[in-house]
Backbone bond lengths (Angstrom), bond angles and torsions (degrees), N, CA, C in turn:
res aa  C-N    CA-C-N  psi(-1)  N-CA   C-N-CA  omega(-1)  CA-C   N-CA-C  phi
1 M - - - 1.486 - - 1.537 110.33 -
2 K 1.188 119.51 -57.11 1.484 124.52 -176.48 1.557 111.70 -56.71
3 T 1.314 113.38 -40.99 1.508 120.19 176.00 1.456 107.85 -59.29
4 R 1.343 118.16 -57.11 1.420 122.84 -176.31 1.516 113.41 -52.03
5 L 1.457 113.81 -42.86 1.436 123.43 -174.42 1.533 106.34 -63.72
6 F 1.324 111.77 -43.61 1.515 117.92 -175.34 1.474 107.42 -61.77
7 V 1.287 115.59 -47.27 1.541 123.54 -176.24 1.537 105.91 -59.48
8 C 1.371 117.32 -47.85 1.392 121.16 -177.95 1.552 106.80 -62.02
9 L 1.219 125.36 -51.29 1.453 127.20 -176.95 1.522 104.21 -60.93
10 S 1.262 124.42 -45.55 1.408 120.66 -172.47 1.537 110.79 -62.86
11 A 1.401 115.07 -37.11 1.432 120.83 179.85 1.538 105.38 -64.41
12 C 1.365 118.32 -46.29 1.487 119.56 -175.62 1.469 112.28 -62.29
13 L 1.380 119.11 -34.48 1.482 122.09 176.27 1.375 112.92 -57.69
14 L 1.328 116.53 -37.79 1.501 122.10 -178.59 1.600 111.65 -63.24
15 M 1.353 117.96 -19.64 1.402 123.40 -170.28 1.520 110.65 -80.81
16 F 1.302 117.80 -11.25 1.335 123.38 -164.41 1.583 107.88 -88.82
17 F 0.658 101.51 18.50 1.336 110.03 -174.68 1.558 93.81 128.37
18 C 5.967 31.52 80.14 1.463 117.92 145.07 1.232 103.74 -122.81
19 S 26.031 168.42 -93.10 1.503 92.97 -105.56 1.512 121.24 -131.73
20 C 1.212 107.74 38.08 1.500 108.95 162.47 1.496 107.04 -140.79
21 T 1.394 106.19 145.03 1.472 114.75 -175.92 1.564 106.94 -130.99
22 K 1.434 106.53 -104.80 1.483 111.86 -179.56 1.533 112.29 -89.44
23 N 1.383 112.21 -7.31 1.486 111.16 -176.20 1.548 114.45 -73.39
24 D 1.240 121.92 163.26 1.386 120.85 -178.93 1.604 106.28 -86.67
25 T 1.329 114.07 170.56 1.474 113.69 -176.99 1.485 121.84 -66.12
26 S 1.252 115.04 -6.74 1.400 121.43 174.07 1.525 113.31 -80.97
27 T 1.436 117.98 -16.38 1.405 119.09 179.61 1.455 111.61 -112.95
28 I 1.359 120.98 9.57 1.531 116.12 -179.41 1.540 108.50 -66.69
29 I 1.324 111.04 138.36 1.399 123.31 177.57 1.515 108.52 -114.97
30 L 1.351 119.19 125.98 1.419 121.83 -174.51 1.573 110.22 -76.55
31 M 1.447 109.17 148.96 1.412 113.14 179.22 1.526 114.28 -50.71
32 G 1.184 118.56 133.85 1.615 121.62 176.85 1.441 112.60 91.64
33 E 1.453 118.35 -5.14 1.488 117.36 -178.82 1.464 110.94 -110.95
34 E 1.368 120.55 6.85 1.460 123.40 178.65 1.478 109.23 -88.21
35 N 1.307 117.53 128.73 1.449 118.42 -170.43 1.601 105.69 -91.04
36 N 1.241 118.41 -3.62 1.523 116.35 179.52 1.411 114.67 -113.57
37 V 1.364 119.83 17.63 1.337 128.02 179.22 1.563 112.43 -111.61
38 A 1.346 118.18 123.83 1.400 120.11 -176.54 1.530 110.41 -64.37
39 D 1.293 117.96 139.92 1.483 122.81 179.44 1.557 106.67 -65.44
40 F 1.311 111.18 132.77 1.513 121.80 -177.38 1.594 110.53 -60.11
41 D 1.329 118.89 -48.10 1.427 120.38 -168.41 1.610 101.87 -71.75
42 T 1.283 122.99 -32.48 1.448 122.98 177.99 1.502 111.58 -66.41
43 L 1.274 116.84 -49.83 1.466 120.50 -177.62 1.461 113.53 -80.36
44 C 1.315 120.94 -18.53 1.499 119.80 176.35 1.637 104.74 -126.08
45 P 1.248 115.21 102.23 1.386 119.08 -175.15 1.571 111.96 -66.62
46 E 1.371 116.89 159.49 1.472 120.68 -172.58 1.480 107.46 -60.58
47 I 1.422 121.63 -36.34 1.488 121.48 -174.70 1.567 108.22 -54.84
48 L 1.368 114.42 -44.83 1.394 121.95 -173.15 1.631 108.71 -75.41
49 Q 1.358 118.31 -35.54 1.477 117.17 172.79 1.490 111.81 -61.47
50 R 1.319 115.52 -47.71 1.503 118.91 -174.97 1.519 109.22 -63.98
51 A 1.342 116.65 -44.20 1.512 121.92 178.48 1.614 108.50 -57.13
52 M 1.276 118.09 -43.38 1.464 118.61 -174.93 1.503 107.46 -69.58
53 L 1.343 116.62 -43.99 1.495 118.79 178.95 1.479 113.19 -60.70
54 Q 1.303 119.45 -45.89 1.428 125.51 -171.75 1.581 107.58 -75.44
55 H 1.345 121.27 -53.18 1.520 126.13 -173.00 1.458 107.85 -90.21
56 G 1.328 124.64 -16.94 1.359 121.82 175.34 1.458 124.92 -97.11
57 Y 1.321 110.10 -34.10 1.487 123.33 -176.31 1.512 114.75 -123.90
58 G 1.363 118.22 -9.85 1.389 120.92 175.10 1.405 118.44 95.22
59 S 1.294 122.88 -1.86 1.476 127.95 -176.92 1.448 111.05 -131.74
60 G 1.315 117.62 117.97 1.530 122.58 178.32 1.452 116.81 -111.61
61 D 1.387 111.43 15.53 1.583 115.44 -173.96 1.471 111.85 -113.44
62 M 1.320 117.59 19.13 1.489 124.57 173.20 1.519 114.53 -142.80
63 S 1.236 109.73 158.74 1.551 113.58 176.83 1.465 110.40 -97.73
64 F 1.388 116.73 169.61 1.412 127.03 172.97 1.500 108.76 -62.19
65 H 1.278 121.83 115.90 1.597 119.78 170.01 1.494 109.27 -90.10
66 L 1.257 119.06 101.03 1.505 120.01 -175.26 1.463 118.45 -72.06
67 V 1.276 123.58 138.00 1.400 130.74 178.97 1.497 111.41 -138.65
68 T 1.356 115.59 175.10 1.499 116.82 -174.36 1.569 109.04 -65.69
69 P 1.343 115.24 134.69 1.425 120.40 -173.85 1.589 112.51 -77.87
70 H 1.296 114.20 159.38 1.460 118.06 178.17 1.552 106.79 -94.92
71 N 1.259 123.89 163.18 1.511 124.11 171.35 1.444 110.08 -61.29
72 I 1.373 122.57 126.20 1.406 122.21 -179.82 1.565 109.25 -122.12
73 E 1.296 122.07 18.33 1.472 120.77 -178.39 1.502 112.73 -61.79
74 G 1.245 112.97 146.01 1.451 122.18 172.50 1.497 110.06 147.86
75 K 1.410 115.71 179.47 1.396 119.16 179.87 1.535 110.90 -115.00
76 Y 1.311 121.01 123.54 1.433 127.83 -172.06 1.496 113.31 -114.91
77 V 1.239 117.85 151.91 1.387 126.10 179.20 1.505 114.28 -131.23
78 V 1.332 112.80 114.11 1.535 121.72 174.00 1.529 111.22 -96.65
79 D 1.269 116.56 102.80 1.561 122.21 -172.64 1.417 108.86 -87.88
80 G 1.388 121.43 66.59 1.423 126.50 174.60 1.558 108.48 113.65
81 M 1.348 114.76 141.25 1.430 120.39 -175.21 1.456 109.80 -115.02
82 Y 1.262 116.57 133.76 1.491 121.92 -177.45 1.605 106.66 -112.11
83 I 1.342 114.16 119.71 1.424 118.71 -172.35 1.544 106.99 -83.77
84 L 1.420 116.12 121.08 1.349 119.06 178.21 1.528 112.60 -89.26
85 H 1.316 117.21 -31.55 1.457 119.57 175.74 1.481 109.81 -166.84
86 T 1.330 120.27 148.59 1.428 125.56 176.94 1.528 110.36 -149.99
87 N 1.276 117.77 147.32 1.547 117.97 172.43 1.514 105.70 -119.51
88 E 1.314 119.59 20.84 1.463 123.13 -177.95 1.525 116.34 -61.71
89 V 1.339 115.77 136.92 1.425 117.87 172.88 1.577 107.80 -128.95
90 F 1.263 119.50 127.74 1.458 122.91 176.12 1.517 114.76 -110.70
91 R 1.322 112.77 151.17 1.477 117.36 -169.88 1.568 114.50 56.92
92 A 1.332 112.27 38.88 1.522 118.24 -173.70 1.423 109.85 -57.94
93 G 1.334 117.74 132.83 1.439 123.32 173.72 1.606 115.80 83.07
94 T 1.318 117.75 6.01 1.355 122.14 174.06 1.534 112.36 -109.91
95 D 1.337 112.09 177.81 1.565 112.71 178.56 1.559 111.91 -76.08
96 Y 1.388 115.13 -1.19 1.378 112.10 178.79 1.539 113.16 -123.12
97 E 1.347 108.26 34.67 1.502 119.08 -179.26 1.571 110.49 -59.90
98 I 1.295 116.84 136.53 1.477 116.41 -171.16 1.637 104.24 -126.08
99 Q 1.275 115.93 116.54 1.488 119.15 173.33 1.602 102.27 -87.68
100 M 1.272 109.75 111.99 1.495 117.06 -177.60 1.525 114.55 -68.87
101 T 1.298 116.84 -20.87 1.541 118.22 171.68 1.516 111.54 -59.62
102 D 1.342 115.46 -25.70 1.464 115.09 -178.76 1.482 112.02 -77.75
103 H 1.388 115.22 -3.29 1.570 117.28 -171.81 1.471 107.47 -128.87
104 V 1.297 117.70 16.41 1.592 117.75 -176.74 1.461 105.68 -67.56
105 D 1.349 122.05 -45.11 1.505 121.78 -177.26 1.498 108.15 -58.31
106 E 1.328 123.29 -39.85 1.369 122.70 179.96 1.452 114.09 -66.75
107 L 1.368 119.64 -41.11 1.382 127.04 178.59 1.576 113.59 -63.09
108 N 1.375 110.19 -39.70 1.414 118.73 179.45 1.458 109.99 -72.09
109 A 1.390 122.35 -29.30 1.419 120.80 -178.91 1.491 104.57 -72.23
110 L 1.282 121.05 -31.98 1.581 120.38 178.55 1.502 111.56 -74.67
111 H 1.376 112.27 -35.75 1.500 116.57 -171.69 1.493 116.50 26.94
112 S 1.448 114.34 53.60 1.313 113.84 -174.14 1.570 115.06 -100.03
113 D 1.402 113.72 -0.85 1.485 119.69 173.83 1.487 111.70 -79.70
114 S 1.345 115.47 131.26 1.534 114.47 177.14 1.579 100.95 -133.40
115 L 1.353 111.11 171.30 1.407 122.84 -176.87 1.443 112.22 -140.78
116 V 1.380 121.55 131.87 1.454 120.88 171.38 1.560 102.03 -127.75
117 F 1.361 113.39 121.90 1.562 118.77 177.71 1.500 106.94 -127.46
118 E 1.367 114.87 138.25 1.432 120.90 174.47 1.584 108.25 -119.51
119 L 1.320 110.08 132.44 1.463 122.81 -174.90 1.488 110.42 -109.95
120 A 1.382 119.18 128.01 1.441 119.32 -174.57 1.551 107.66 -147.57
121 E 1.385 112.61 161.35 1.429 120.22 171.32 1.534 112.23 55.99
122 Q 1.337 120.28 42.18 1.386 120.51 176.50 1.478 110.87 -66.47
123 N 1.356 117.78 137.51 1.495 121.60 -179.15 1.499 105.02 -142.71
124 N 1.280 119.13 102.79 1.311 128.31 -172.78 1.622 111.98 57.85
125 S 1.344 115.32 -106.22 1.538 117.16 176.87 1.488 116.19 -105.01
126 S 1.397 116.61 8.96 1.441 120.14 -179.36 1.593 104.80 -109.72
127 I 1.328 113.24 150.88 1.477 118.43 -178.48 1.595 105.96 -157.03
128 K 1.403 108.26 150.38 1.377 111.84 173.79 1.624 112.31 -98.20
129 M 1.273 119.25 142.43 1.466 123.47 -179.01 1.560 114.29 -131.38
130 H 1.281 113.68 136.82 1.506 122.64 159.31 1.474 112.37 -104.99
131 Y 1.386 116.01 126.37 1.414 118.06 -168.19 1.565 108.71 -132.70
132 Q 1.289 113.42 124.92 1.398 121.42 -174.18 1.538 112.18 -126.99
133 L 1.313 120.14 115.21 1.413 126.98 -178.05 1.462 112.99 -107.42
134 F 1.386 120.76 125.34 1.452 119.05 -168.67 1.604 104.12 -124.12
135 S 1.254 112.11 147.31 1.550 120.69 170.37 1.408 107.07 -118.87
136 G 1.359 112.58 100.72 1.514 119.49 -171.68 1.499 105.79 68.47
137 A 1.335 114.15 -130.45 1.421 114.67 179.10 1.420 117.92 -92.54
138 D 1.326 115.94 3.91 1.543 127.13 -174.60 1.474 106.44 -92.73
139 L 1.519 116.14 132.20 1.405 117.92 171.94 1.371 111.18 -83.11
140 T 1.335 121.95 119.00 1.364 132.61 -177.85 1.569 111.18 -81.79
141 Y 1.287 115.48 -59.01 1.448 117.84 177.48 1.583 108.78 -135.10
142 D 1.424 109.92 145.26 1.420 117.76 -179.99 1.424 106.61 -137.12
143 L 1.354 117.69 104.33 1.386 122.41 -166.94 1.536 111.27 -127.88
144 Q 1.292 116.14 144.60 1.572 125.25 179.94 1.519 105.64 -113.53
145 F 1.244 120.55 126.12 1.356 126.41 169.34 1.443 116.29 -110.69
146 D 1.328 122.89 123.76 1.439 124.08 175.88 1.537 107.63 -99.67
147 N 1.309 116.62 -6.55 1.451 120.19 -169.71 1.542 109.11 -133.68
148 A 1.278 124.11 33.33 1.491 122.93 169.13 1.630 107.93 -71.37
149 F 1.294 112.37 164.21 1.486 116.93 -177.79 1.487 108.82 -136.86
150 V 1.386 111.27 159.32 1.496 116.84 -172.57 1.594 104.83 -141.55
151 A 1.249 108.01 137.96 1.635 115.99 171.99 1.529 106.22 -136.58
152 G 1.348 108.24 161.52 1.509 114.37 169.71 1.554 106.11 -97.64
153 A 1.255 116.50 157.18 1.462 118.69 177.92 1.535 110.65 -151.27
154 V 1.364 113.00 139.95 1.480 120.08 177.30 1.606 107.49 -98.78
155 I 1.405 111.81 123.35 1.418 111.19 -176.98 1.498 110.25 -132.40
156 D 1.276 118.21 167.04 1.437 119.89 177.89 1.567 106.44 -100.92
157 N 1.308 111.39 100.99 1.568 121.18 -175.76 1.525 106.78 -91.69
158 R 1.383 112.48 82.61 1.465 116.70 179.27 1.507 112.23 59.69
159 G 1.272 120.20 42.12 1.443 123.89 170.09 1.642 110.38 98.51
160 V 1.226 114.16 -4.23 1.521 117.84 177.40 1.509 111.73 -115.91
161 N 1.321 120.98 127.11 1.410 117.80 -179.04 1.614 111.79 -76.55
162 D 1.170 116.13 119.36 1.494 126.19 -178.81 1.601 110.87 -110.75
163 T 1.278 119.22 137.74 1.360 123.13 164.52 1.540 113.92 -96.54
164 V 1.415 110.38 110.14 1.455 109.52 -178.34 1.602 110.75 -115.39
165 F 1.297 121.02 166.99 1.446 121.28 172.04 1.592 105.57 -92.25
166 I 1.421 113.74 150.77 1.431 118.86 170.49 1.544 106.09 -123.18
167 L 1.378 111.96 117.53 1.386 117.10 174.62 1.547 106.47 -95.73
168 Y 1.335 120.13 122.14 1.516 117.87 -173.84 1.547 107.18 -130.84
169 Y 1.352 118.13 149.98 1.419 126.20 -172.17 1.460 112.13 -169.13
170 E 1.334 115.79 167.36 1.497 118.24 175.42 1.498 106.36 -136.20
171 C 1.342 117.21 137.98 1.400 123.46 -179.70 1.509 113.13 -141.56
172 V 1.363 122.47 163.96 1.322 132.04 178.12 1.499 110.60 -104.35
173 K 1.326 120.51 121.94 1.513 125.81 176.55 1.472 111.80 -120.65
174 G 1.291 112.28 140.53 1.483 118.37 170.77 1.564 113.94 -95.85
175 Y 1.277 113.28 -177.61 1.415 119.33 176.67 1.521 109.23 -73.31
176 P 1.372 118.48 117.29 1.492 120.35 -162.28 1.566 111.10 -82.51
177 V 1.314 124.46 -1.51 1.415 120.81 -175.88 1.557 107.40 -75.73
178 K 1.311 123.86 122.37 1.346 129.20 -168.68 1.599 107.38 -66.14
179 D 1.356 114.20 141.86 1.452 120.59 179.51 1.569 117.92 46.55
180 S 1.433 113.23 31.76 1.417 117.72 176.87 1.444 115.08 -71.79
181 G 1.338 116.23 -28.89 1.461 120.31 179.02 1.487 114.29 80.84
182 W 1.408 118.93 1.33 1.438 127.02 -169.76 1.598 100.03 -83.97
183 D 1.318 110.44 143.22 1.508 121.79 178.10 1.565 111.84 -102.54
184 C 1.333 116.41 88.96 1.521 113.70 179.98 1.595 107.32 -161.62
185 E 1.312 115.44 139.07 1.456 122.70 177.00 1.481 109.30 -134.84
186 Y 1.284 122.09 164.07 1.393 121.61 176.37 1.546 106.01 -156.36
187 K 1.442 109.69 146.97 1.503 121.96 -176.55 1.600 101.98 -90.90
188 S 1.325 113.74 124.78 1.390 119.14 179.40 1.516 109.30 -119.96
189 R 1.409 112.62 126.62 1.445 119.27 179.43 1.605 100.46 -106.04
190 E 1.396 108.40 130.73 1.486 115.53 -169.08 1.529 111.62 -134.97
191 L 1.309 116.55 147.32 1.437 129.81 175.77 1.567 110.13 -116.81
192 I 1.334 112.79 137.94 1.468 117.50 161.25 1.468 108.11 -126.18
193 T 1.226 117.08 132.90 1.593 121.86 -179.99 1.388 110.37 -136.02
194 G 1.400 114.31 164.53 1.457 125.46 -175.33 1.481 113.94 163.05
195 V 1.250 115.77 176.75 1.450 124.36 170.84 1.541 112.68 -111.59
196 V 1.368 114.43 118.27 1.414 118.01 178.42 1.383 117.25 -72.64
197 T 1.351 121.75 125.18 1.426 130.19 177.21 1.532 112.20 -113.47
198 E 1.237 116.04 173.02 1.407 121.13 176.88 1.657 111.18 -52.45
199 G 1.333 110.78 -45.95 1.482 114.35 -174.15 1.531 114.40 -90.16
200 G 1.371 121.98 -9.88 1.436 123.18 176.07 1.496 109.09 158.55
201 I 1.392 119.06 -129.01 1.439 119.09 -172.01 1.556 110.18 -131.03
202 K 1.304 108.48 121.45 1.558 115.62 177.82 1.557 108.50 -90.96
203 D 1.331 110.44 150.11 1.495 117.04 -175.75 1.500 114.00 56.36
204 F 1.267 118.84 40.45 1.452 120.82 175.75 1.543 108.48 -54.62
205 R 1.393 115.60 135.53 1.397 120.25 170.12 1.523 108.83 -134.57
206 F 1.245 119.05 154.00 1.459 123.39 173.42 1.419 111.99 -138.98
207 G 1.375 116.28 124.14 1.424 122.45 178.16 1.493 114.27 -120.14
208 C 1.212 125.49 142.62 1.375 129.00 176.99 1.569 114.33 -141.82
209 I 1.299 121.13 148.73 1.393 124.82 179.24 1.494 110.87 -140.98
210 C 1.305 123.04 139.19 1.460 125.24 172.10 1.401 111.11 -78.13
211 H 1.426 119.89 118.83 1.384 125.02 -175.73 1.532 110.75 -100.76
212 D 1.363 120.09 -18.09 1.371 122.66 -178.42 1.512 107.08 -171.61
213 K 1.299 117.61 156.60 1.430 119.77 178.29 1.504 109.00 -153.31
214 W 1.388 122.40 157.52 1.433 125.12 -173.60 1.508 107.04 -159.87
215 G 1.359 113.03 166.38 1.391 119.57 176.51 1.530 110.09 113.19
216 E 1.372 113.29 158.61 1.457 119.47 -172.74 1.614 108.48 -62.07
217 D 1.327 121.51 -37.04 1.312 126.34 -177.43 1.584 113.46 -100.12
218 D 1.276 115.33 27.05 1.462 109.22 -173.75 1.460 119.33 -73.31
219 Y 1.372 113.55 2.37 1.536 115.93 175.62 1.519 107.98 -75.48
220 L 1.276 119.59 -14.41 1.451 124.63 174.87 1.488 113.72 -63.53
221 L 1.348 115.53 -24.72 1.433 123.93 -169.95 1.544 108.04 -93.79
222 Q 1.290 117.19 166.26 1.443 119.86 177.99 1.600 110.54 -68.11
223 R 1.353 112.82 166.66 1.394 112.75 -172.88 1.569 107.88 -77.55
224 V 1.324 113.90 162.48 1.548 116.78 173.12 1.508 109.23 -65.02
225 D 1.279 120.82 129.82 1.519 128.64 179.43 1.477 108.64 90.00
226 D 1.386 120.96 4.34 1.424 118.44 168.82 1.531 109.97 -78.45
227 Y 1.257 116.68 142.50 1.473 126.31 -178.24 1.384 120.04 -134.06
228 R 1.266 121.28 163.03 1.458 124.76 177.58 1.572 107.72 -145.39
229 I 1.347 109.43 143.37 1.551 118.73 -179.85 1.522 105.46 -121.76
230 S 1.289 120.93 131.00 1.385 123.16 179.95 1.594 110.69 -137.95
231 M 1.273 116.76 166.72 1.429 120.33 170.38 1.512 108.32 -136.62
232 D 1.325 113.91 173.72 1.482 118.81 175.01 1.491 110.05 -65.69
233 Y 1.369 114.66 127.63 1.523 121.29 -172.77 1.546 107.69 -55.67
234 N 1.251 119.49 -34.09 1.420 121.32 -179.86 1.536 118.48 -62.18
235 T 1.378 110.19 -26.88 1.530 116.89 176.67 1.513 107.95 -69.65
236 Q 1.236 119.99 -28.83 1.559 122.55 175.06 1.440 106.71 -58.69
237 V 1.367 120.97 -42.28 1.357 120.35 -172.95 1.573 115.75 -89.35
238 S 1.317 113.43 -28.39 1.548 121.31 171.61 1.511 108.81 -133.22
239 P 1.287 122.68 109.11 1.469 121.69 -177.17 1.597 112.11 -61.56
240 D 1.269 116.47 -24.30 1.495 120.92 -179.00 1.595 110.41 -88.16
241 Y 1.294 118.57 6.91 1.537 122.34 178.87 1.545 109.57 -59.94
242 V 1.364 110.72 138.49 1.439 120.50 173.86 1.498 112.55 -111.23
243 T 1.265 119.86 118.22 1.434 120.91 178.19 1.559 106.47 -66.74
244 P 1.420 110.72 122.59 1.438 111.50 -165.27 1.524 119.68 -75.88
245 R 1.229 120.97 149.69 1.468 123.77 170.61 1.524 102.44 -96.31
246 I 1.388 111.82 134.80 1.471 119.62 -168.10 1.590 111.89 -107.82
247 N 1.372 113.25 -7.43 1.462 116.02 168.92 1.523 113.30 -151.64
């Protein structure tokens, strides 16, 4: 029993690692008037918005107030993810159910998940993104988005009004353990937020929620509506840390 639980936990650990810009003033399209941009509230459910505000920025009593986004193009490196909060449960309803909140300290001690994402061709609120999630040296996910979206937002960041960007998108991820043979995939709705500075992103936050899942072995995955909020591990060490832009 202990051996099987250890194998299950080890496999689950690998899963953690899933409006004006360059246009001139004549082509500015106001927020909410672009017909090719996914609605923020539809793509990012309220449960994820509230979790991001409460656990990422310290205020769960307000909504994102969307404004025109800044240009956020560049390639950024998050060298380790620090989990601020999760309600994830894996193998739910089985003898091997795992409440991941019980293992957050262990995961954060490892801080082996890292993220490299490159943003290009921002046009009003749409942007292209190349997204690579690593677990240690292993590339877990390599995704290309032609339809990610970006907005600006005014939030109460622990009593101080900050204007951050919100990068939001939806993707499909499979079980990342190589050659596992397991049949399961899930639809992940994700947010990346922060403040763009000359050197990179300050107050980087990452939020994701399971929107749907399917496959014969989908019980291996987190439950639908389970979410996770993380930040750059280096911010835990130094609150003024800036997630670097590398080009």
